[in-house]
Structures are given as structure tokens and as C-alpha cells.
Phi, psi and omega in degrees: 000317179298318180295323179292317179295323179294322179293320178296321179296318179294321177295322178294320179294321178297325179292336179272004181294119179271357180234073181295144180269133178260131178302146184297331181290341179269354183273128180243123179261156180215161179294321180294320178295322176295321179295316178296320178297319179297317177297319181296315180295321178296316179297318179297320179296316180296315181292327177294318178296317179295320180293324178293323176294323176294322179295324179286335183280162175235166178219162183260131178254128182253127177234144185237139177206168180283132177281113183260002182262103177242000182267339182281170180267153177255128180266134176244121179259127191230138170210092186233137176247124181248139184280049174219156179289153189296329181287352182259349186237158176214146182233138175200176182233137175230119182261181183293337178279010181061031178262124182260134177257119182293140183291341182285353184292319185209001182261143180240134178258120181237127172297137184212171175258126186291320179290136182276156174283167180304318179293320179292325176295322177294321176298316180294322180296317178295321179294319177293326176295318177296320179298317179294322178291324178295327178289331180272321183237098184289340180292344178293340178296326177297321178297320179293320177299317181293324184274358182286125174207161193288344179274347180274161181209136176248018182287159179296125180290154179292160179293136179265349180255150178267084183281133177272002181290139179285147181299132179238009183218175180230125177262117181254114182219158181139208181213157178227150174247123184233167175290152181278059174226169180297144182206184185221109172266128185217152175236120183217184185286136175088153178282145182280139177229145178293152183215145181302329181261015180144250176200168181214165178237138180279079183264351184289337183272000183255132179294135183296330181289344179272000179292124175203101183260030166298134187212162177226126179262102178282330179199137172209119180213166180236144179088200181296136181285118181242101178298143182102341178273129179261122182263161188301330184261359180296129180087004180285135177227129179235134179249124180282136179259356181212155179294319180266080181229137180247132175247126183238139176231117178260114191244135173247117186261133179242116177300136185221130172256120184252123178230107176237179178285351181251334186203152171228125186209152172258100183237192181218137168263161177205154172246155188218144172239128185256148177206142177218146180202158179268133180281119179216098184295329179293329180267004178089006178264094186263163179143192182235138178293139179154192179242120185237125178241102181263117185244150176220147184259139177280150179279351179262146176242138182252131174250117182253118183237133176275125183241158182225146179292126178292157185295322182296324178291321176298319181294318179295317179295323179293318176296321177297321179295311183294312180294320180295319179292319178300312182293315183295313180294325177296316178295316180296321178294319178295318179295316179296319179294323179295317179295317179297319180295322179295314181296315180295322179294321180293322175293323182291326179279355178085024182293337183250014176281145179292142182263126179269131181279146180250115182283146174255169181293329181277005177100349179279163179237150178248115181264002182277145176283145178289148179291324180233143181287324182242113178263131178247140179251000000 
């Protein structure tokens, strides 16, 4: 009884077989079928390789939300070289809340040589080339996000030559913590001192002929310092054509959370608009000579996440490619074979042979083909 039930079960399972086997003696091969199969296998191989490359690649996903964190401090990372001696310039920040950040908190003044060494010039040239490409091809920013990791560095390399030239510039570098409100970071003549109505700079003791606000921005970023990330002003160099010249940078800062497979950081992106003008009070161009960076924070926060295609999705897409090519090539081969057979059969039956007319005694002609080739009476 058990053997009988088992046999019935096996027969039932065989009836449910969706892949019936055809005996080898019933299989007929053809040259056209072999050609189509070769094309199908080649196409499947190419598409599989392309799909595997897509599976290995990653992409950046951007999400936007309202930034609700206004109580924390904003970090500003600075590395700027000004073509004036350090005792003549001062840098500080003044925000909309009239809060002044003393430059001694995190900035360091280093005497430096404004002209770069050959290796440093090559570094600056490459950085400016990357900046120009980023302005033309915005998708390159995703590549920079992916390649950012803590062991990389885009900082200005040290001088490789032992220059005997005396320092003629001041390198101001370090970081500051400011309130998360709009503010103004500036470098101008004289050291900054607190004042009941704001702040002031001791510029009266500096000779006017020594004013030279030619500068080079080696690095300027907001938030956590992430080496490998190239910011919009990195590598910027401006040469002053007059002693009384003002350089202005209007910056919009966007809080950004970066999550990649190599690093996770809370940083900030920013866009910038540049403007420069000569101070001439007689011509109506008022202001103070110096470098002014006016920044404002966006209310939106961007979350950038690196994503990867899951294996199950890759497997489903791969099955779709193989099955789709098999089905499509099979249908196309069947349709082509059917059309060829119809054309060949019509030629074989004489559908395209010329018809000979049969004359009658009264002058009419018969263009119909006879039913039988040999008529017997």
C-alpha cells in the first residue's frame, strides 16, 4: 500500500512538471538556430559583465530635511596666506548677535613667503584644475565624497627648497568656533580689540603704503575637518592691484551629514559669490581695505549616504537578462523562420510563375490555370 501511494505521489509530481523533457531524437538543429544561439550567448555575456560592474559600483543618495540644531557651535577651518607681515594684520569673526570671537582662540599667525615653490605651484595648479572641472561636471562631487577618508590630505605641501628669502607674508591657519548664525570673518589692517559698540582694529599705527591684501586661500571649510574633501575656495589666489582694495566673499553654508563606507562626518558644504573693488571715497566706493567673508547658514540639512545594490536585486536583474534574451531570441527566430517558410513555399508552389493565356475560337483568352495538367476524355 505504501509503495502504491508513493507511486501515485510521484505520478502527480510528474504531471506538475513545468519543464517537460524532449527526447534527443526529436530535437532538430539548424544553422540559423545555431547562429541565433551564438548571438544570444554573446549578448548575455556582455550584459552580465555590465551588470556586474553596476553591482560593484556605489552611488550617493541625497536626502533633505530641516536643520533643527541651532544650539551647537559652528567650526570654521582656515588656512589663508596674506601678502603682509603678521604684525600688520588681524583676523576675527563678528556675528549678527554682535558676538566677537577673539583670534587667539584657535588661529595661528606664521611668517611665510607668499611666492610658492615649484612643487607648491604644481599642487595649486592641480587644485585649480579640479575646481574648474567641478564647476562644469557636478557629478564629480560624488566621486570626491566616495574618495574622502581620514588618511588623505589636500593641504598645502611644505616647501621643498631652502629659500633664503625673508618672510614677506603671513599665514593665518587654525580653526574657530562660532554661533550658528550669520557672521562676518574678516582679515584687515591692525589687531582686533574689543569695543563697547562692537570691535575695532588698530590700523592707525600701520603705514598706508604697506597695505597689500593679495592673498591665497589654501583651505576654507565649515564643520568637521574631512581631509580629501575639496571646498569651493581651496586654491583661490587673488592679487591686489591697489593698496585700498576690498575682497568680499558671500558664502551660503549648508549643513551636511556624510555617510560613506570609509567615513562618517558632520560637515558643511557651501556656495560662494566673489566680489572685489577698490576703495575710493571720492568716487563713492566706501568701505575698509581687507578680506571679508560674510557667511549665512541654510535652514535645510543634507544627508549624503553611499548606497550599494543588494545581492538579491543583482540576482533578480541577472535572471531577467538571461530569461529575457532567451525568450526574445526564441520568438524572433520563430517569426523569422515562419516568414522564410511562407516565402519559400509560395515560390515552390509556383505563385510567382508567369501565367500563359489560352486563346478561344471566338477571340477571347483564358488566363486561369487548369485544374489538372493532363485531361483525359
